[in-house]
C-alpha angles and dihedrals in degrees: 000000000000121000124200130193107192120186115198112196106206123202118256113282092005100096096102093046090049093050092052087062097035101050098062089050094058092073091051092051093048088055092056119111110266097013109136099166136006108172122171111209140177131207118283113207108228094168096246120148093222094054119104113208125196121170091196096061125091112195117202118202109204136181124191131184094226141005088245090059090050092049091051089050090058093059100035112132093241090053092052089051091047093050092052092048096052101036093105093046099051127076096190145327127225123190136189116199112199139181130206116269109246 
């Protein structure tokens, strides 16, 4: 299994506009071959000093059956459309791609 933590840094005051485009795409991603989980999340303040909070970051927790499935996700037509639609709303994206420890 392949795990992905994707952090989408959204421009100031653009979160709602971003979500209007993002939300309909979630269903399409979940229908992709090999997609086990695609969960958009936001920070939950637990009042810990080590916690970094950012209200302009959407963190997506993903699980894919194989790396091949993940690679196909990145070039899926609906993802290309999504990327074009949000390009002016997003500052940057950071991803971590992880594998299970064996």
